[in-house]
VEXDREN-2710 file (C-alpha; in Angstrom, 1 decimal):
% VEXDREN-2710
k/r/px/py/pz
1/MET/-39.6/82.3/60.2
2/ARG/-38.3/78.7/59.8
3/SER/-38.1/78.1/63.4
4/LEU/-41.8/79.2/63.5
5/GLY/-42.6/76.8/60.6
6/ALA/-43.0/79.2/57.7
7/THR/-40.5/77.7/55.3
8/ASP/-42.4/79.8/52.2
9/ARG/-42.8/83.0/53.6
10/GLY/-40.4/86.3/53.4
11/SER/-41.0/88.9/56.0
12/ALA/-39.1/92.3/57.5
13/THR/-36.3/91.2/60.0
14/VAL/-37.4/94.3/62.0
15/GLN/-40.8/92.9/63.0
16/TYR/-39.0/89.7/64.3
17/ALA/-35.4/90.8/65.0
18/MET/-36.1/90.3/68.8
19/TYR/-38.0/86.7/68.3
20/ALA/-34.6/85.9/66.0
21/ILE/-32.1/86.3/68.4
22/VAL/-33.3/83.7/71.3
23/PHE/-34.0/81.2/68.7
24/ASP/-31.6/79.8/65.9
25/PRO/-33.5/78.5/63.2
26/GLU/-31.9/75.2/63.1
27/ARG/-33.6/74.5/66.1
28/ALA/-37.1/74.2/65.8
29/HIS/-37.2/71.5/68.4
30/ASP/-35.9/73.8/70.8
31/LEU/-38.7/76.1/70.0
32/ASP/-41.6/73.6/70.1
33/ARG/-40.4/72.1/73.5
34/PHE/-40.1/75.7/75.1
35/LEU/-43.5/75.9/73.9
36/ALA/-44.7/72.7/75.3
37/ASP/-42.7/73.7/78.8
38/CYS/-44.4/76.9/79.0
39/LEU/-47.6/77.0/77.5
40/GLY/-48.6/73.1/77.7
41/PRO/-51.0/72.8/80.2
42/LEU/-52.8/76.0/79.4
43/LEU/-53.1/74.5/75.7
44/GLU/-54.0/71.2/77.2
45/TYR/-56.7/72.7/79.0
46/ASP/-58.0/75.0/76.4
47/ARG/-58.4/72.2/73.7
48/ARG/-60.4/69.9/76.6
49/ARG/-62.6/72.5/77.5
50/SER/-63.3/74.7/75.3
51/THR/-61.9/77.7/77.3
52/ALA/-59.4/80.6/76.0
53/LEU/-56.3/80.6/78.9
54/VAL/-53.8/81.4/76.4
55/ALA/-55.9/84.1/74.6
56/THR/-56.7/85.7/78.2
57/THR/-52.5/85.3/79.0
58/ALA/-51.7/86.9/75.9
59/ALA/-54.4/89.9/76.6
60/TYR/-52.9/90.2/79.9
61/PHE/-49.4/90.4/78.7
62/ALA/-50.5/93.2/75.8
63/GLN/-52.6/95.2/78.3
64/GLY/-48.8/95.1/80.3
65/GLY/-50.5/93.0/83.5
66/ASN/-53.1/95.8/83.8
67/LEU/-56.3/94.2/84.9
68/SER/-58.8/96.8/84.2
69/ARG/-57.5/97.3/80.3
70/THR/-57.3/93.3/79.9
71/ALA/-60.9/92.7/80.9
72/ARG/-62.2/95.7/79.0
73/PHE/-60.3/94.1/75.9
74/LEU/-61.4/90.8/76.7
75/HIS/-64.8/92.1/76.7
76/VAL/-65.3/90.5/80.1
77/HIS/-66.5/91.0/83.3
78/MET/-63.6/91.6/85.9
79/ASN/-64.7/88.7/87.8
80/THR/-64.7/86.2/84.6
81/LEU/-61.0/87.6/84.2
82/LEU/-59.9/87.2/87.6
83/LYS/-61.3/83.5/87.4
84/ARG/-59.2/82.9/84.1
85/LEU/-56.1/84.2/86.4
86/ASP/-56.7/81.9/88.6
87/ARG/-57.3/79.4/86.7
88/VAL/-53.9/79.7/84.9
89/GLY/-51.9/80.0/88.3
90/VAL/-53.8/77.0/89.3
91/LEU/-52.1/75.3/85.6
92/LEU/-48.9/77.2/86.1
93/GLY/-48.2/77.3/89.9
94/ASP/-48.5/81.0/91.3
95/GLY/-45.4/82.2/90.7
96/TRP/-46.1/82.6/86.8
97/ARG/-46.5/86.9/87.5
98/LEU/-42.7/87.0/88.9
99/PRO/-40.5/88.9/86.5
100/ASP/-38.5/86.0/85.3
101/ARG/-41.3/83.5/85.1
102/ALA/-43.3/86.3/83.8
103/LEU/-40.7/87.1/80.8
104/ARG/-40.6/83.0/79.5
105/LEU/-44.4/82.6/79.6
106/HIS/-44.9/86.3/77.8
107/LEU/-42.5/85.4/75.1
108/ALA/-43.9/81.8/74.4
109/VAL/-47.5/83.1/74.2
110/ARG/-45.8/85.8/71.8
111/LEU/-44.2/82.9/69.6
112/HIS/-47.6/80.6/69.9
113/GLN/-49.2/83.8/68.1
114/LEU/-46.9/84.1/65.7
115/ARG/-46.6/80.7/64.5
116/GLY/-50.5/80.3/64.7
117/ALA/-50.7/83.8/62.6
118/LEU/-48.4/81.9/60.3
119/ASP/-50.5/78.8/60.3
120/GLY/-53.5/81.3/59.4
121/GLU/-55.1/80.8/62.8
122/ASP/-56.4/83.2/65.1
123/ASP/-56.1/81.7/68.8
124/GLY/-55.2/84.7/70.6
END
């Protein structure tokens, strides 16, 4: 919880166990660097253009990479989803869906979401 920025909250370890083994609470700066390395281009693009590429990427992973389910989940047309995912590819490189990179990106998106939830934000 500390490495996610929550110092005044408690949580059941079951909910965050996978993430706890990934990051040592004493290395929050490493978490910040990991998130910036993985999500920086998407976060910056979303900030500058008021888009939702991080949320789209989160939905894509949450729906197991299934495009139809992702489009339905986001309430967007399939063409809109494909354009967003193409933009993700432009910003992160074509290999972002390959297993090793996808794992890192999925973990980064999930940690970003957890951090946002702890901060009281809702940005996908």
